[in-house]
FITILO-298329 format. One record per residue: y, z, x of N, C-alpha, C in turn. Coordinates in steps of 0.2 Angstrom, whole numbers, plus 5000, padded with zeros to 4 digits. Layout:
BEGIN
YZXYZXYZX
...
***
This chain:
BEGIN
499550194917499650254920500350234919
500550284922501150314922501550294930
502150264932502250254940502150284941
502250384941502150434944501650424947
500950404944500250414948500050384953
500550324954500250274958500350314966
500150274972500050284977500450244983
500950264986501350204989501450214996
501350185001501450195008502150135010
502550185014503050135015503250165024
503250115028503350075035503950045037
503950045041504549995046504550035052
505149995055505150025063505850075063
505550115068506150185066506750155068
506850215061507750205060507850145055
507350115050507250065044507750105039
507650185038507650215034507050235027
506450225031505850255029505950305026
505950345028505850435026506150445023
506950425024507550425017507350395012
507050325012507050305007506350335001
505850345006505250365004505250465001
505850485003506050555000506250554995
506750494995506950484989506350444979
505950394984505650384977505150444977
504950484981504450514980504650584973
505450594974505850634971506150614964
506250544964506250524957505550504955
504850504956504250484952504050554952
504250614956503950674954503450684959
503050634964502550644967502750684975
502250704976502250724984502450674990
502750714994503050654998502850695005
502350635009502250675017502250615022
502650655026502850585033502250585039
502150535041501550555046501950585051
502550585056502750615059502650685061
502650735054502650795054501750795055
501450765056500750785059500550735065
501250695066500850655074501050695079
501150745079501550795085501250865085
501150865090500850945090501350985090
501751045087502151095090502251125096
502851085099502951115104503651125105
503851145111504551145112504851135120
505151085122505251015118504951015114
505150975107504850935103504650865106
504050845104503850765104503750755112
503150795113502950805119502150805118
501950815116501150815114500950775107
500550725109500050685102499550745098
499550735093498650775090498550705091
497750745093497350685092497250655084
496950585083497250555077496550585073
495850605075495550645070495750705068
496350715069496450795067497050755060
497450725064497850695059497850685054
497350635052497050595044496850665041
496250705043496050745038496650805035
497250795040497750865041498250835034
498350755034498950715029498550685025
497850685026497450675017497450755013
497250795017497450855012498050865009
498650845012499250845010499450815006
499250775005499350694999499350724994
498550774994498150764987497750734985
497550724977497450684973497750644968
498350654968498750644961499150594967
499750564962500150524965500650554971
500750494974501050504981501550464983
501850474989502350424993502150465001
501850415006501750415012502250375016
502550425020502850365024502850375032
502950335036502950305044502650245046
502450275051502050205053501350215058
500850215056500250235061499750175066
499950125063499950065067499050085070
498650075063497950065064497650155062
497850185065497550275065497550295058
497850275056497850315049497650265041
497250195044497150155039496850185032
496250235034495950255032496250305024
496950315026497450375022497550305015
497450245015497750205014497350145009
496550155010495950125007496250104999
496450154997496650134987497250144987
497850134992498550124988498550084983
499050084981499450034978499949984977
500450034982500749974985501049994992
501349934995501549945003502149935002
502649985005503349935004503449955012
503749875014504049875021504749865021
505049905026505749905025506049865031
506549825031506749785038507249805037
507849825045508249825045508749805051
509249755053509449745059509349795064
509249785070509249825075509749875077
510349835076511049875079511049925073
510949915067510949965062510450025061
509950005064509350045066509450105069
509650055077509650095083510450135082
511050135078511650175076511350225073
510850235069510550295063510150325067
509950295072509350345078509850395082
510450355086510850395088511150455085
511350435082511750475076511150545073
510750515073509950565069510050615074
509850595080509750635085510250665089
510950675086511350715089511250765085
511150745078511350795072510550825071
510150815076509650855076509550915082
509750865087509550925092510450935097
510950915094511350925098511650905105
511550965109511750985113511150965118
510650965117510050965120509750905124
510150845121510050785120510850745125
511150795128511550775134511350755138
511750745144511350735152511150795153
511650875152511450925157510750965150
510550925146510150965141509350935144
509150995138508250985140507950935139
508250905133507850825130508350775134
508550775135509150715138508450655139
507950665143507450645144506950575141
506850635135506550625129507050565126
507450595124507950575119508050495123
508150465128508350405131507750375130
507050405133506550355130506250345124
506550395121506450355111506750315110
507450305114507850265109507850185116
507650165119507150135124506550125120
505950155115505850125114505550115108
506450125104506450095098506650025097
507350005104507449965105507049885105
506249905109505849855109505249825102
505649845097505549865092505149785088
505949735090506049665090505349615096
505349645101504949605108504249595103
504049555104503349545102502749575108
502849575114502649585119502649665122
502949685118503149745118502449795116
502149835121501549875121501749925116
501849915110501949985105502149965099
502449995095502449995088503149915089
503149855083503449805084503249755081
503649735076503849675072503449645072
503049585077502549545077501949605076
501649645076500949715075501249705070
501649725066501749765060501549705055
501949635056501849585051500949575052
500849575056500149545055499549615053
499749645053499549705050499349705042
500149675039500349685034500149615031
499849545032499649495031498949505032
498549565034497849575030497649635023
498049655023498149715016498249685011
497549715008497249685000497949724993
498249764993498449804990499349764992
499749754985500349744985500849744992
501249704994501649715000502449694995
502949734998503549744993503749754999
504349695001504849715006505449725003
505849785007506549785005507049775011
507649795009508049785014508549855016
508149875019508349955022509049935025
509649915024510249935024510649925017
510249945010510249945005510250045004
510850064999510550124996510050134996
509850224996509450234996509150234989
509850244982509650234976509550174973
510050104976509750064975508950014976
508750054982507850034985507350064982
507750144977507150174971507250114967
507750114965507750064957507149994960
507449964965506749904966506249914965
506049984969505250004970505050014963
505450064960505150054953505149994949
505549964947505249904945504649844948
504649844955503949824955503349854955
503349924954502949974951502649974945
503149954940503149934933502749874931
502849814936502549754937501849754939
501449804941500649784945500349844938
499849814936499249814932499149884937
498649944933498349984936497949974942
498050024947497750014954497949944960
498649934955498949894959498549794960
498849774964498749694965498849674970
498349644974498349594978499249544980
499549524985500149494986499949424988
499249394989499149334988498749274981
499149294978498749264971499249214968
499149144973499849104971500549124972
500849064974501749084979501849124975
502049164971502349194966501749274964
501249284968501049344965500549324959
500749294957500149274951500449224945
499949184943500449134940499849114933
500049084928499949084922499049024921
498749044917498049004917497948984909
497748934911497548924903496848944901
496849004894496249004894495348984893
495548924893494848854888494648864897
494748864903494648864908494348924909
493948914912493148994912493249004921
492649054921492249094928491749044927
491449044931490549004932490149074929
490149134936490049184934490349234937
490049304935490349374940489649414940
489749424947489449484949489549544952
489149594950489349664950489049704954
489249754958488949824962489049874962
488949924958489349984957489350004967
489850054964490050094970490250184969
490250214972490450294970490350304964
490150274957490050294953490750304948
491450284953492050294948492150204947
491950164949492350094949491750044951
491849994951491249944950491649894954
491449834958491549794964491349734960
491849684959491649614954491949574957
491449534960491549464962491449384957
492049364957492149314953492249264956
491749204954491749124958492049064950
492649044953493049014948492648914947
492748904941492548844939492948784943
493248764937493848694939494348714941
494448794943495348784944495048864952
495348834956495448904963495648964961
495649004965495749104964496349094961
496749064965497749084964497849054956
497549044952497649014949497649044942
497449124944497049164939497849204938
497949234930498349284927497849324929
498249354935498049424938498049474932
498349504927498549554924498349544916
498249484915497549454911496849474914
496649464918496149444921495849514921
496349564925496049634925495949674921
495949664915495849674910495249634905
495149614907494349574906493849614907
493549654904493049704907492549714900
492549684896491949654889491649614890
490849594889490449554890490349524882
490449444880490249484873489749374873
489549364870489249304868489749244867
490349244868490949214869491349214873
491049254880491249264884491749324888
492249314890492449384893493049354889
493249444887494149464883494349514884
494649524882495149574886495449654881
495049654874495149714869495149784874
495549804873495449874873495149914880
495249884886494849894890495049914895
494849924904495149954908495249914912
496049924915496349884919496049884926
495949844930495849834937496249834942
495949824950496349814954495949764960
496449714958496149644962496049664970
495649664973495649664981495749604987
495849534983495749504987495049434985
495449364988494949304986495049264994
494349234994494449184998493949124992
494449074991494249024986493649014989
493249004982493449004976493149064973
492849134979492749184974493649224976
493549294968494149344967493649394967
493849464971493649504971493849564967
493549624964494149654960493749734958
494349784958493949844957494049844949
493549874946493549894940493349984937
493950014936493450064933493150084928
492750134930492050164926492650224923
491950244915492350294912492250344915
492650404917492650454919492150514916
492150554922491150594918491550634912
491150654903491550674900491650604895
491950544896492250514892491750494887
491950444882491650404878491150364881
490450334878490150314883490250224881
490550194885490750114885490050074885
489750024881489349984884489349924888
488949914894489049874898488649844898
488449794906488049744904488049744912
488449794914488449794924488049814926
487249754930486949804933487049794940
486749824947486649794952486549714955
486949684956486549604957486649564953
486849564945486649534940487149504940
486949434938487449384936487549374930
488249374927488349354919488649294919
488749244914488849204913489249194908
490049184907490449154901490749094902
491149094897491449044897492249044894
492549104895493149104897493449164897
493949174896494149234898494349284892
***
């Protein structure tokens, strides 16, 4: 899969450069870019006064994203989680507060001009927005803040790439492309060993695998480690091990998969099934079946 087919979610505090970077990354990958703010607010004048109900936002954003690769930017703080159930990469931009606030003030002046001056019709909206954005580093703030962002990131199964929002967009795009190139198709969970993935001696095996079919396009695989903990698996290698033979698991000409998380000693992974019309592949995968192998 080319990196242009990946689905990427970019988030961070207001003024971190999320939208600017996301737009640049989407252009580089030649995929759709969608920003949550374009759907969060109803079109009013003055703007940013009436929120669109979440039950309306999600289907509108999903339709805008389409079925191919995309870059979604913004922060939905839980309400938009269904949009990224199968995301490949989450990019979190972190930017010093002074830089963020300076950017926001400049952006507001450029967008609204005299309307945000004390005599303007948007002055109150402008001041309230800046006050809200300034609370991001306050963990007690009842709104978007870093502590809530970090807690949300900690439970995601997709890879999380942290970038410095002070860097130029082209530098950030290059770093994101490098990260995408390192991902197996479908993404990789970020919590497999201290650096994401570690080497595995192929003579060490797995006791068994359980399969449960899903939606006709992929299968959920549960793996239980034998002598090793799940964190020791070479993820890129294992994600390609989808053929079962008498000698055990092997990785010849297989479908890559998506690691979605583990709690030792179990590892869970999505494996794609052949698409409709594709050549049939022999497979022992049956719901609830246990298969035993002695190696990868």
